[in-house]
N, C-alpha and C positions, 0 to 999 in steps of 0.2 A: 482394504486399502493400505497391505504392506508390501505388495507386489511393485518394484520399480519397472515403469513402463517407457518413460523417456529419461535416456543419461545424456548431459551435456559436457563433455570432459576436457577442461583448457582449451575452451573457444575463446577463439581470438579474431578480431574484425580489426584492420587497419586500412588507413588512407593516408596518402602523401603528407608526412608530418602531423600525423593526428592517427592514437588508437582509440577509436571507438569502443571498443569491448579487450578486456586483458582478461586473459588465462579464467574463465569462467567456467566453474565446474558446481553441476549442481543436479542430484539422482530428482525425478518427479516420478511420484506413486500413481498407480493406477486409480483412478476415481480421487482422484484429489484437487482443492482447489486452491493453486499459487496465486500469489500477488506481487509482482514485480514494481516497487517504490522507488522513487527518488526524486530529485532535483531534475530539470531540464537538462537535455545532454548529459544525463549519466549513464545511456545507453539501453534502455531499458526497451526502447520501443526498436533499436537495433538488435537486441537478443531477441525479439518475438518476428521480428521481420526473418532472422535466422532460420529460426525455427520454422516459420512458414513455407521457408524456402526464396522467398524475394530476394534475399540477398545470401551468397556465400560465404562462410567465414574464409578467412585469409589462412586459421589451421587451427588443428583440435580435430574432435568427434561428437557425432551426435548419432546415436541409438536409439531406436525405437525395438524395444524387447531384444534387444542385442542386435539389430541388424542397422547397418550406417544407411541414415538418410541424405548423407552430402549430395549423392549423384542421382540421388529419388525427385523426379520433376513435382513442380508444386502439386500439379492435378492429382498425382498418384500419392501422397501423402497423408491424405484424409485430415488435415489440418487446416479447415476452414477460419476466416479470420472476421471479426465484425470492425466497422471500424468505426472511428467517433466522428464521421462524417456519412455515414449507413453505407455510401456508395451503391445506393439503388439505382436503377436504370428507372427515368423519367417516362420514359416513350413505353414503358412495360405496367399493366397493370400489376396489384396485388397479388392475385394467381401467378402470371406468369412471369413474376419478377423470382417468387418462391421455387417454382419447378425449373428457372434457367440452369443450375449446377447439375440437375440430372438431365437436363436435354444437352448440356457440354458432356457428359459421360454417355451418350447415346440411347437413355433410357426411353421405351415406348411413350409415346405420348400417351396413352390411355394410363398406365401405370406411374408417369411422372405424375399428372393432372391428379390420380386419387392419393398419393403420397402429400403432394403439397396442400390437399385439401385436409388431410389430418392434421398436418402442422399450423395449418392457418386455423384450425378449430380449436386445436390446444392453447395456442396463446391466442385465443377471445380474438379473433380476426374474421370472421366468418362473414359479418355483415359488409365487411369492407370489401373482400374478394376482388370485386369488379371495378373498384376504385382505381384511379390515378394516385400516383406515388405524390401528386401536389395537394390533394385532397385531404392528405392525413397529417392528424397533428404530429408531433418531433417526438411522442412516447408510440404511437401508433407504428411511425416508421420504423423504432428500435424494435418492436416484436418484428415486425415484417424483416427487418437484418437477420436478428435471431430464427427465426424460422426457414432463412434462406441458407444459414449456414448448419442448421439443425436437419434439415430435410435428407439430406446424404448419410444421416446417422454415423457423424464422426466418432473418433474415440477420444481426439484431443479438439479442443475446442480453443481457439487464441482470441482475446478480445484486447483492444487498443484504446483503451481512453472511450469505451462504448458510450458513457455518461457525461463526457462533459458539455456536449449540445442541448442538455435538458435542464430545465429550471429546477429549483432545489427540492418542489415537491416532487415531482417527476422522478429526480435521480433517487429518492429513498423509497418510491413504489417500485423502480425498478431493481431496485438492490433487494427488494424483497422476492421480487420475481423472478432474478436469475438466481438468487439461493435457492429458491424452490425449484427450479427447474434442474439445476447442479444435483440434489438429493435425490430427485426422482430419477433422472435419466445416468446417474451414476460415471457420465463422462468426465475426464479430466480437465479442467477449467485453467488456463492459463491468461491473466489478467493484468492488464498495464495499467496503473495510474500512477497520479502525483498526490491523489488523494486520501490523506491518513483515515478519514472516517469509513471509505468506501474499503478500502482494504480490511481494516480493522473489523468491519461489521460483516464480511463474506468469506474471507481467505481462512483455510487449515493452517496456511504457512504464509508467512510474509519475505520476500528475497528484499532488503533493503541495497541499494546498488548507487555507487558513486564514481564518477571519472574513470567509469567501463569497470568499475571491479566490486565485486560483491563486498559488504560490509558486516552484513548478518544475516541468517537466516534463523527465523524460528517462528513459534505459534505469535499471535499477534499480543497476548498477554505477556511472552517471553521478552520480547522486543521492548515494549511500553515497560516492562516493570524492571528488565535488565540489559539495558543497552551495552554493548561491548566495545563501543571505543565514544571517544567524546563526539564524534560525527553523527553518529545513530541517536545518542542524547538529545544534540539539540535540535536535530533532524525531527523526531519525533515531537518537539513543539513544547511540550507540555514538563520541561526538566530544566532545572535552573542549574548552571555549572559554575562553582563559586572556584579558582585556582588560586594553589597554593601550594604548601612542600609539607611531605610527611618527616614528622621530627622524632615520634616515640610512639612504641607500640603496646595498650596497656590490656592484654589479654584479648576482650572481646572487642574493644574498639581501638581506636588509633588516634593521636593528636597531628593535627594538620594546622601550618600556621598560614594563615590570609591576610590581605590587608585591612582586613575588618577585624582580626585578631583571630585566637586560638579556638579551634572548633573541633568536635570529636566525630567519628564516621566507624562503619563498619571496616574491618580489614580487607585486603584485597589481594589476591595471589599474585606474585610477580612483583610488588613493590616494596622496598625497604627503603629506611630511614635514609633524608636526603634526597630521594624520587622528586620531582615536581607531579603534580597531580591534579586532576578536577575533583572537585568535590561534587557530588550530583544531589538534588534534592527534587523530589518530582513535585510539581506548583500543589496538587492535592493532599499532600503531605503536611505543608505550612497551615500554622494555626495564626488566628488574627489576636492574638495576645502575648503573653510574656510566661507563660506554664510550661513550655516547652523547655527540654533540656538549654538548646541551643539557640541563641536570642542575637538579632539584627534590629536594626532601626531603620527606617524609610520613611517615605512619604508617597502619597499616591498620585500616580502620574497619569493615570487612564484606567478603563475599563473594556472589557470585550463580552459583551452580553449574549447567549445562545440559549435561547429556551428559559429553561430552569435555572443553567450554569451561567455563572458570571467568574470570567479572567480577571481579576485586579492587577494592574500593573504597579510594582512599588520602587522608586527611584530608592537605591540604598544610598548611604554617606557617601560609599567610592563612586557614586556615578552608577555603577551597575544597577540592570534593571530585572527584578524578580518577577515573576508571576506565580498568583495566589491563586487557587480554583475553587471555588464554594459555591455552593447552595443559593439561590437566589435570598431565600428566607433568612440564609445567616446573615448575608452583609446588610441586608435590609434593616435587620433589628441591632445592627450596630450603626446604623445611621453617619456611615462613612461618607465622606464629602469630597471633592477633587482636590489638591493639595494638603489633604490632614496627616496628621502626622501620626506614624502608630508604629508598633512594636510586632516585627515576626519570631515567630520560635518553631521548633521542630525537636522530635528526638534524636539521637544520636544514630538507633538503631534504623530511622528512617533515611539516612545518607549513607552512600556508598563511593568508594573512589574508583576513577579510571586513570590510566597512566595520560598524561599530558599529550 
């Protein structure tokens, strides 16, 4: 998975008075699972549409194994898209829906029927082959959409929030299905989502975008544990940012003055005394006691319960809200109630700095 398959270089997409994508550059490897992620309007779907050929960039280049794709028609790019609304034909049954791309390519009827049947079977849809789309569940329709995209045996599969229309149980099931297909087929997947859990569960690398620009590219672990700027740290959602000013370096730590007092953190390249900075502490690195090196006081203002994990929302003395993520049994053992006062603590090496 070391060969660069698709290269986007300084891609821009401009509309009158608005730049949807700005100077986007990324190399995507053969067989890689890439996820484009960011808030609504960040340019991720526009980027996917340009790769598919549905939109033409204002400037920049797009190379597939060194060959420009900008003048290649959609049907010749070999990059089918799976849409969030599936875009299936309601007047065709499952078999005919899956055959349709081959029919458009002029493939003989017996060959396309055979190929479609193979993919229908592979995705566990054989018993539904003659059914109309209206007779299928959401998960079944999603598998039909995948079969229709994969029947042409593409080198790149584009997916635009394909799980957003499914309920929570089906989304998790389809995440497993997509991961399995990706590993079995070795096809390059480019996947657009606003869901952190989807991107982190499936992708080899995550591309975080904001206002049409790439903010960070890295593995899920790199993006989660080492965000490169304040936007990424906040967007990932489980980081706490405490603004302050760097006042002194002490070897393996630096002192940071905040409106909650003086704290220590790991030093950061490019920051010097007097610089404004954000001190970042991950929610799962904060303790619900006073045993850590750094301490703040607050009161419980809410909680978010997700299975075995609870995220406590704690309002600090300066009015800022901190998130603390713990296992359910840890929180229950402390018998914490809404409005209860408590001390939060963390070690200096668990905090790092980003330029403000």
